[in-house]
Each structure stands twice: as C-alpha cells, then as structure tokens.
C-alpha positions in Angstrom: 43.9 59.9 78.9 46.8 61.9 81.0 49.5 58.9 81.4 50.9 58.4 85.2 54.3 57.0 85.1 55.4 54.1 87.9 57.2 56.3 90.1 58.4 60.1 89.7 62.1 61.3 90.6 63.2 64.2 92.4 66.4 65.2 94.4 67.0 66.1 98.1 70.3 66.9 99.8 71.7 64.3 102.6 73.0 65.6 106.3 76.3 65.0 104.3 75.4 67.5 101.9 75.9 65.2 98.9 73.0 65.6 96.5 71.2 62.1 95.5 67.8 61.1 93.8 64.9 60.3 95.7 61.2 58.4 94.4 57.6 58.3 94.5 55.4 56.0 93.3 51.5 54.4 93.4 50.6 52.1 96.0 47.8 49.3 95.2 45.4 51.8 95.5 46.7 54.8 93.2 47.6 56.8 96.1 50.8 58.4 95.8 53.3 57.3 98.7 56.1 58.8 100.4 59.8 59.0 98.7 62.9 56.8 98.6 66.3 57.0 98.7 67.7 55.4 95.6 71.2 55.9 96.5 72.2 57.4 93.5 73.8 61.1 92.0 72.5 60.9 88.5 69.4 60.6 87.6 70.2 58.5 84.5 71.2 55.7 87.8 68.8 56.1 90.0 66.3 55.2 86.8 67.7 52.3 86.4 68.1 51.2 90.5 64.1 52.0 90.2 63.6 49.8 87.0 65.8 47.0 89.0 63.0 47.6 92.1 59.7 47.3 89.4 61.5 44.2 88.0 61.6 42.4 91.7 58.3 44.3 92.2 60.2 46.3 95.1 59.2 49.7 94.4 56.5 49.6 97.0 58.1 49.7 101.0 57.2 48.8 104.4 53.5 49.7 105.1 52.9 50.2 101.4 54.0 47.7 99.3 51.6 44.4 98.4 51.5 41.4 100.5 52.6 38.6 98.9 51.8 35.1 98.9 54.3 32.9 99.7 54.9 31.3 96.5 55.3 34.6 95.0 57.5 35.6 97.4 59.4 32.5 96.8 59.6 32.7 93.2 62.7 33.7 92.4 64.1 33.5 96.4 66.9 31.1 96.2 68.3 32.8 92.4 72.0 35.2 92.7 70.1 38.4 91.6 71.0 41.6 93.1 69.4 42.5 96.6 68.7 39.2 96.4 69.3 36.6 100.1 72.4 35.2 98.2 73.7 37.9 96.9 73.4 39.0 101.0 74.9 35.8 102.2 77.8 35.6 99.6 78.8 38.6 100.6 79.7 37.6 103.9 81.0 34.2 103.8 81.2 31.1 101.0 78.5 28.7 99.4 78.6 25.8 97.9 76.4 25.9 94.5 74.5 22.5 95.6 73.0 25.2 99.0 70.6 26.8 96.6 69.8 24.2 94.6 68.7 21.7 97.6 66.8 24.8 99.5 64.9 24.8 95.9 63.6 21.4 96.1 63.3 21.6 99.8 60.6 25.0 99.0 59.0 22.5 95.8 58.5 19.1 98.7 57.7 21.2 101.3 56.8 24.2 101.5 54.6 25.0 99.2 51.9 22.7 99.3 51.9 23.7 102.7 53.0 27.7 103.0 52.1 28.3 99.1 48.8 30.3 99.1 48.7 32.2 101.8 50.1 35.6 102.6 52.8 36.1 104.3 50.8 38.1 107.3 48.8 34.6 107.5 51.5 32.5 108.7 51.4 32.1 112.2 53.5 30.7 114.8 50.8 27.7 115.5 51.1 26.8 111.1 54.2 26.1 111.2 54.8 24.7 113.8 51.5 22.1 113.3 53.1 21.6 110.2 56.7 20.7 111.3 55.1 18.1 114.0 53.1 16.7 110.8 56.4 15.2 109.4 56.5 12.0 111.4 52.9 11.6 110.9 53.9 11.4 107.1 56.3 8.9 108.0 59.1 11.5 107.1 62.4 12.1 109.2 62.7 14.8 111.8 65.8 15.8 109.6 63.7 15.5 106.7 61.2 18.3 108.6 64.5 20.0 110.4 65.7 20.7 107.0 62.8 22.4 105.7 62.4 24.6 108.9 65.8 25.8 108.2 65.3 26.4 104.7 61.6 28.4 105.8 62.9 30.2 108.7 65.8 31.8 106.9 63.9 32.7 104.5 60.6 34.7 106.8 63.9 36.2 108.3 64.6 37.5 105.2 60.7 38.8 104.6 61.3 40.8 108.1 64.3 42.7 107.0 62.3 43.8 103.9 59.9 45.4 106.0 57.6 42.9 104.9 56.8 41.3 108.4 56.9 42.8 111.3 57.7 39.0 113.2 59.3 36.2 112.1 56.8 32.8 112.5 59.2 30.2 113.2 61.0 32.8 115.9 60.0 30.1 118.6 59.3 26.9 117.3 61.4 24.4 118.5 63.5 21.7 116.2 62.1 17.9 115.8 64.1 15.7 118.3 66.5 14.1 116.0 67.7 10.4 117.4 71.4 9.8 116.4 72.4 7.3 113.4 73.5 3.8 114.7 77.3 3.8 113.2 79.4 0.9 114.0 82.6 0.2 113.2 84.6 -3.1 110.9 86.6 -4.9 113.4 89.9 -6.3 112.7 89.5 -9.2 111.2 86.8 -7.4 108.2 89.7 -4.9 108.4 92.4 -7.4 107.5 89.7 -9.3 105.3 88.8 -6.3 102.9 92.9 -4.6 102.8 94.8 -8.3 103.1 97.0 -10.1 100.8 93.4 -11.2 99.3 92.1 -7.5 98.8 91.4 -8.6 95.0 88.4 -11.2 96.3 86.8 -8.4 97.5 86.9 -5.4 95.4 87.8 -6.5 92.3 89.4 -3.1 90.8 92.7 -1.5 92.1 91.0 1.5 92.7 88.5 1.1 94.3 90.8 -0.8 97.2 92.5 1.7 96.8 90.0 4.8 97.5 88.6 2.4 100.6 92.2 2.2 101.9 93.0 5.6 101.5 89.6 6.9 103.3 90.0 4.8 106.5 93.4 6.3 106.7 92.5 9.8 106.4 88.8 10.2 106.7 88.2 12.0 103.6 85.3 12.4 102.4 83.6 10.5 99.5 83.4 13.5 97.1 87.2 14.3 98.1 88.4 11.1 97.0 86.9 11.1 93.8 87.7 14.8 93.5 91.5 13.8 94.3 94.2 14.9 92.2 97.8 12.8 91.4 99.5 16.6 91.8 98.2 17.1 95.4 100.1 13.6 96.7 103.7 14.1 97.7 105.5 11.8 98.9 104.8 12.1 102.9 101.6 13.5 102.8 97.8 14.4 100.5 96.6 18.1 100.3 93.0 17.5 100.2 92.1 21.4 98.5 88.3 20.3 96.7 86.4 17.6 95.7 84.2 16.4 92.5 80.4 16.3 92.8 77.1 16.9 89.8 79.2 20.5 90.0 82.1 19.7 88.9 85.5 19.5 91.0 84.4 22.3 94.0 86.0 23.5 97.7 86.1 20.8 100.4 82.3 21.0 102.2 84.1 24.1 104.6 85.6 25.7 101.9 89.1 24.8 103.7 92.1 22.9 102.7 93.9 20.9 105.4 97.4 18.1 104.6 96.8 14.6 105.9 99.9 12.7 106.5 100.2 9.1 105.4 102.0 6.1 106.0 104.3 4.9 102.7 102.4 1.9 102.0 99.2 3.8 100.4 101.6 6.3 98.7 103.4 4.2 96.8 99.4 2.3 96.1 98.9 5.9 95.0 101.7 6.1 93.1 100.7 3.5 91.0 98.2 5.3 90.2 99.7 8.5 89.4 101.9 7.0 86.7 99.1 6.2 84.5 96.7 9.5 85.7 100.2 12.1 85.9 98.3 15.2 87.6 95.0 14.3 86.4 92.6 12.7 88.9 94.2 9.4 90.5 90.3 7.6 90.0 89.7 7.8 86.8 89.1 5.6 83.9 89.7 7.8 80.8 93.7 8.7 82.0 92.8 11.3 84.3 90.2 13.9 83.0 87.3 12.6 84.7 87.1 10.7 87.8 84.2 7.2 88.4 81.1 7.9 90.4 80.5 8.3 93.6 77.5 6.0 93.6 80.1 3.5 91.4 82.6 4.0 94.8 79.6 3.5 97.1 78.4 0.1 95.5 82.2 -1.1 95.6 82.3 -0.7 98.8 78.8 -2.3 99.8 79.7 -5.1 97.5 83.0 -5.7 99.3 80.9 -6.0 102.2 79.0 -8.5 101.3 81.8 -10.6 99.8 83.2 -10.6 103.3 79.8 -12.1 105.1 78.2 -8.8 106.2 74.6 -8.8 104.2 73.0 -5.8 102.4 71.0 -6.0 106.1 73.3 -6.0 108.2 75.4 -3.1 106.2 72.0 -1.1 107.1 72.0 -2.1 110.8 75.4 -1.4 111.4 74.8 2.4 109.2 77.5 1.1 107.3 78.6 2.6 104.2 81.8 5.1 102.6 80.5 7.8 105.0 81.8 5.0 108.3 85.4 5.4 107.3 85.2 8.9 108.2 84.3 7.7 111.8 86.9 4.8 111.6 89.1 7.5 111.2 88.2 9.9 114.3 87.5 6.9 116.3 90.8 5.2 115.9 92.7 8.5 115.8 91.1 9.9 119.2 91.8 5.9 121.4 95.2 6.6 119.8 95.2 9.4 122.0 95.8 11.6 119.2 95.1 15.4 120.0 91.8 15.7 119.7 93.0 19.5 117.9 94.6 17.8 115.6 91.9 14.8 114.9 89.5 17.8 114.1 92.5 19.4 111.1 92.8 16.2 110.0 88.9 15.8 108.9 88.4 19.3 107.9 86.0 19.9 111.3 88.4 22.4 112.7 88.3 26.2 113.2 90.3 28.4 112.0 92.1 28.6 115.4 92.5 25.4 115.8 93.8 25.2 112.2 97.0 27.6 112.9 97.4 25.7 116.2 97.2 22.8 114.7 100.1 24.0 112.1 102.7 24.3 114.6 102.3 21.1 115.9 101.8 18.7 113.1 105.3 18.2 112.4 106.2 16.7 115.6 102.8 14.2 115.4 103.9 12.9 112.3 105.0 9.3 113.1 101.9 9.0 115.7 99.4 9.7 112.6 101.0 6.9 110.7 101.7 4.9 113.3 98.1 5.0 113.7 97.3 4.5 110.5 99.5 1.3 110.2 97.2 -0.3 112.5 94.2 0.7 110.7 94.9 -0.8 107.6 96.5 -3.9 109.4 93.3 -4.6 111.7 
C-alpha cells in the first residue's frame, strides 16, 4: 500500500518576485485541499514549519479545518507556544506571570464544566448569556462571572482570528452589574492608636508597624511593600519598581516605576531596618534574603485592628484590609487638594502622558505631599 504523506511542498513565486514554499494537505475525508504559504524560502525550513503546524493540529485552515470541542481548543491555549495567543499578546504589551495561571484556573473552574464538550461552532449567544446570568443563582459574585467572561471572550475572539469561527458568540453579551464594595477609612482616633507612641501594643513586631505606616503614607500595594528593598530607599523618597509574589520579585502591577516622596520620620524608621537588612528586602527576618509573607502582613493588620477595638466582623463590614491604606492615601491626598494627576502618578494609576506631566511638577510639590503625610500618621 502506498503511504500518503500528511502534507506535500511545492515552490511558488509571489508578487515581490521571491520564491517561497507552499504546502498541500488532506481534510478529514482524505481529500486534498488548497495550498497555503509557509512563508519559508528553503525546503528544510518549510518542512519544519509544517511539522510545527501538525504538532498543534493546525495544518488544515479555514473551512477545511476540523472543528474542535472547546475542551480541545482550550487544552494548551494559555501556554506560551509559537503562533499562540500569548506570543501574540507579549509582542504588544507586557503581561504578568500570574495572568496565564489565573486564566487556566478560570478555564478549569468555570468554562470547561459548561462548554468543554461542545464544538466551538455549537456555542451560541444564548448559551453564553444564560451561563453568565447563572453566576448569581450559584451564589457567585458578579465580579467572578465577569472575570470568567473576559477570559472566555478572549479565547473565542482568537478562534475567530484563527478562522475556526465566523463570529464570536460572546460579541453582544453584556457584563453583569457589579456593586461597588463598601470601603470605609480609619478615623483619626484609630490612626492615632495604631501609629502613636503605644504602637507596639497593637503591632508587636516593628516591621509590621512600619509596613502599614509606609502603605498609609504612600498608597503602595501590599506586594510592593513586601518587595521593597533597601537599595530603593533614599533620604527623600521610596523608589517603587517591583513587587513580591509567589513568582518572586517581578514588575509592578502596571509594569511602571514611580518615585514617592516621604517624610523624614518614616525614612528614619526604614533606616533602622536598612541597617539590619542592607540593600536586600527591608521587611525580612533572614537578613534581607527573603521578605515576610503577604499573609503574615495581612494577619498583622487584622490583629492590630482587633486590639484597637475593631472586631473581625466590623472589619469585614467596613471593608478594612491592607488595600484600605491605598484608598486612605488616595482620598486624603485629594481632600488636601493635591492635584489628581499627581495622586494618580504616586499610586501608579497614571498613563504615560500623566506620568510625564507629573515629573515636571513633582519637585515643587514635595512639601505639599510630605505635609499631608505628616497629618496622616498623626491622625
């Protein structure tokens, strides 16, 4: 019996005058389909290109391509592979290491149970809409549903790009309404208790006290505070250029660096830790090699609030967490008439244009910022 190769190669001269190799292959019924360009000018390179397509089950294209189930389509969608979605995204913008991991978990928990067994072309608008509306009935938050929907919409858009689908079934589905979380700020009396002369009564350990005070004065995220290194603390500011997570030391959430002016008192307190941990992680118990955990920091705040008379139930009711310092900083700065453009730049929420504008004016506003910080920690 004669062996039929999965594909065959042939040369073709294109409009520019360059000769490239095309390939032909066979559909699921054994019929030979039209040729497709490999974009390669040597036969060896063209063969390697086709072998990669075979490995990813992408030799057949367009109307000739066999329609996968969503489970098959999702199998390695979020892996970093040639010609894949992540490669396309990374060529255009930076993404965090947690992004694909979060997407994989979302696929397993929320997408495969509903759509896994269906062929991509069998998934309809009504199915997607009904699935999204079901999150509330299953006692899951609208935010959880919307996050899962974002992941699903991205995947189905890629299926359209790859010509597996003519239209994205998510296209006209509307997001669920999300209620804004209740977030209260600590009042002046509570601030006085936590950061006053008797701070040790509430925090116990010095580094937890300083970490929370630093967050209150700068609006830094918990990962940015945990990941702060001695080398990035000067005698006038803190330089935020990274964060610490389970992936180690990585870029900030929005991949942007920023400088935050800070009052002398906090600089002095950070200096105490810098003498111990040097240029390494400031908030460390092993000489700066590794930082304390985010969970330990969150627990320290919850415990301090409880000792200040704010029970766990009240903390939950008021929406108090380490992230509350970020809201505290943002709100206080705005109430003290610090320009919004500057506040956004200090918290790392600004666009590149806003950051450039902030860089031009920040020196003249140093005293304004540190003046507000003095008021913050004194209640």
